[in-house]
N, C-alpha and C positions, 0 to 999 in steps of 0.2 A: 291510796294516791300513788298514782302511778308517776314515775318520772321520766322525763323528756331525755333524749339523748344528749341534749346540752347541758342540763342540770346534771346527769350522771357524768359527763366528762368534768364538768368543774369540781363535784365531788371526789372524783377520783385525782383530781390533780392535788386537792385538799388533803387527801387521804395517803397519798403518796409518802407525806414526810413524817406520819404516824407511826408511832410503835405499837403492837398489840397492848390491849391494856387488860383485855380478859383471856384465860387460857381455858379452853374445855378438852380434858384428857380422858383417861382410863375410867373414870368414875362418871363420865357423860353429865348431864344436864341435872346437877344437883341443884338442892334448894339456895345453897349458898352461891352457886354460879350464877343463878338466876337473880339473887338479891344484888350481887355485884354487877350483872350486866344492865339492870335496870337503873341501879344509881349511877353507872357510868353514861348510860344513854342519858339520862336526865340533866347529867352535869354537863356532858361534852357534846352532846346530839350527834356527832358523826364519830364514830370510834372503829377501829381494826380490832378485830379478835382472831384468835389462832387455835384451831379445831384439830386436835392430833387424836384422833380416835379409830384409825384404821384405814380400811379400803375406802374409795371413791364413795360408793352407793352409800356407806354408813355415813360418811362425812356429808353427804348433800342431804340426807334424811336428818340430821342432827341440826345443820343451819337451817334447812326448811322449818323444824320445830322451834327453833330458837325466834326466827321471825314471826313464827304464828303466836308464840307465847308472849313476847314484847311487843307486839304491834310495830315493830321495826320494818324499813325498806331496805333490802339487799340490794347494795350499790355495785357491788363488784364482789366477784370470787376468784382467787387465783391459787391454786394449791391447797395449802391448810391454811391460808389467811382469807378472811372475808371482811369487807368493810359494811357497815350497819349505818344507816340514819333514822333517827328519830327525832322531829322537831319539838322542842319545848319552848312555848313563847315565854315563859317565866324563867329560861336559863341565865345563869350570871354570865354576862359578857365576858368576864375574864377567864372564866373556865371553858366557854363554849369554843369548839374547833371551827365553827362557821364565822365566816366574816360578817360581821353586822356593820 
């Protein structure tokens, strides 16, 4: 599901006020990180994550792997922060970051 530029712009404006929910650090993509990431995507649909794993190429590889494993869409990446989207039709409106 490719996002249009208008959709990305709308999601970026929502994501601007979000704080990172998940942090990927020196241990990389552990099972606990993946579980927390999937739970956060199920609950919030649009989340901000922080990736502190080293140089630019390693960071890009980790984010690519996250997107592939979770089935999420990368909305934006700036520095150590990435904004991910995975729609959940059964998400609770009180928890979701998307406007319904």
